[in-house]
C-alpha positions as CSV (number, residue, x, y, z in Angstrom):
1,M,20.1,21.6,21.9
2,L,22.2,18.7,23.3
3,D,23.4,17.8,19.8
4,A,24.6,21.4,19.4
5,I,26.6,21.3,22.6
6,E,28.1,17.9,21.7
7,E,29.1,19.1,18.2
8,K,30.8,22.2,19.7
9,A,32.7,20.1,22.2
10,L,33.9,17.7,19.4
11,R,34.9,20.6,17.1
12,D,36.8,22.4,20.0
13,A,38.6,19.2,21.0
14,L,39.6,18.5,17.4
15,V,40.9,22.0,16.8
16,K,42.8,21.9,20.1
17,A,44.4,18.6,19.0
18,D,45.2,19.9,15.5
19,F,42.7,17.3,14.2
20,V,44.7,14.4,15.6
21,Q,41.7,12.1,16.3
22,T,43.5,10.0,19.0
23,K,44.4,13.1,21.0
24,A,40.9,14.6,20.6
25,A,39.2,11.4,21.7
26,E,41.5,11.2,24.8
27,S,40.7,14.7,25.8
28,L,37.0,14.0,25.6
29,G,37.3,10.7,27.4
30,I,35.9,8.6,24.5
31,T,37.3,6.1,22.1
32,K,38.7,7.0,18.7
33,S,36.0,4.9,17.0
34,L,33.3,6.8,18.9
35,L,34.8,10.1,17.9
36,Q,34.9,9.0,14.3
37,Y,31.2,8.0,14.5
38,K,30.3,11.3,15.9
39,M,32.3,13.1,13.3
40,K,30.3,11.4,10.6
41,K,27.0,12.1,12.5
42,F,27.8,15.9,12.6
43,K,29.6,15.9,9.2
44,I,32.8,17.2,10.7
45,K,35.8,17.0,8.4
46,K,39.2,18.6,8.5
47,N,39.1,21.8,6.4
């Protein structure tokens, strides 16, 4: 359940930031490297 919420938050932030990872990470209050780690974890790629 928590993973689903986290994945949705990541996807929403990336879409809002036009997949600019630095902007998405800043909006989530995390580092870019953590964002990239979580993108790999949830298999999130720019379409």
